[in-house]
C-alpha positions in Angstrom: -11.1 53.9 31.4 -7.9 53.7 30.1 -7.2 51.0 32.6 -9.7 49.0 31.5 -8.5 49.2 27.8 -5.0 47.9 28.6 -5.8 45.4 30.4 -8.2 44.0 27.7 -5.5 45.2 25.5 -3.0 42.9 27.5 -5.3 40.1 28.3 -6.2 40.2 24.0 -2.8 39.7 22.8 -2.3 37.4 25.5 -4.7 34.9 24.2 -3.3 35.9 20.2 0.1 34.9 21.6 -1.1 31.3 23.3 -3.2 30.8 19.9 -0.1 31.8 17.7 1.7 29.0 19.4 -1.0 26.3 19.4 -1.4 26.9 15.8 2.3 26.8 14.7 2.2 23.7 17.1 -0.4 21.9 15.2 1.1 22.5 11.6 4.5 21.2 13.0 2.1 17.8 13.9 0.3 18.1 10.9 3.3 18.3 8.7 4.8 15.4 10.1 1.4 13.6 9.6 1.2 14.6 6.0 5.4 12.8 5.4 4.0 9.9 7.5 0.5 9.3 5.6 3.3 10.1 2.3 5.6 7.8 3.5 2.8 4.9 3.8 1.0 5.7 0.7 4.6 4.9 -1.1 5.4 1.5 1.0 2.0 0.3 0.4 2.3 1.3 -4.0 5.2 -0.3 -3.5 3.5 -3.7 -1.7 1.1 -3.7 -4.8 3.3 -3.5 -7.4 5.6 -6.3 -6.0 1.7 -8.2 -5.9 1.4 -7.7 -9.3 4.8 -8.4 -10.7 4.3 -12.1 -8.2 1.0 -12.7 -9.8 2.0 -12.0 -13.6 5.2 -14.5 -12.6 2.6 -17.0 -11.0 0.4 -16.3 -14.6 3.2 -17.0 -16.5 4.4 -20.1 -14.7 0.3 -21.6 -14.2 -0.2 -21.6 -18.2 2.8 -24.0 -19.3 2.4 -26.3 -16.3 -1.3 -27.1 -17.1 -1.1 -27.2 -20.5 1.8 -29.8 -19.7 -0.2 -31.7 -17.2 -2.9 -31.8 -20.0 -0.5 -33.1 -22.1 0.7 -35.8 -19.9 -2.8 -36.7 -19.0 -3.9 -37.2 -23.0 -0.9 -39.4 -23.5 -1.6 -41.5 -20.6 -5.1 -41.6 -21.9 -4.3 -43.1 -25.3 -1.2 -45.3 -24.2 -3.8 -47.3 -21.8 -6.7 -47.7 -24.6 -3.4 -47.9 -27.3 -2.5 -51.9 -27.6 1.1 -50.8 -28.2 2.9 -51.7 -24.9 5.2 -49.1 -23.6 8.4 -50.3 -22.2 9.2 -48.7 -18.8 
């Protein structure tokens, strides 16, 4: 009976060692994956911030340009209907 017990202990300790090594390897890959995901998240956040800055700049540029377009259109309409001739 003692030999069966010894064989069982050897088999179980072998499986325990194999699963321990596999667990360590899986943890290392999970750490690398988490690190890569964190890096991708930081890059995405940077990209979103750049897009927000771009849109803010566009908003600040488009509003005065639109106002200038309306003003020039109003001046053109006024000078077309006016009897005063403007020299070009």
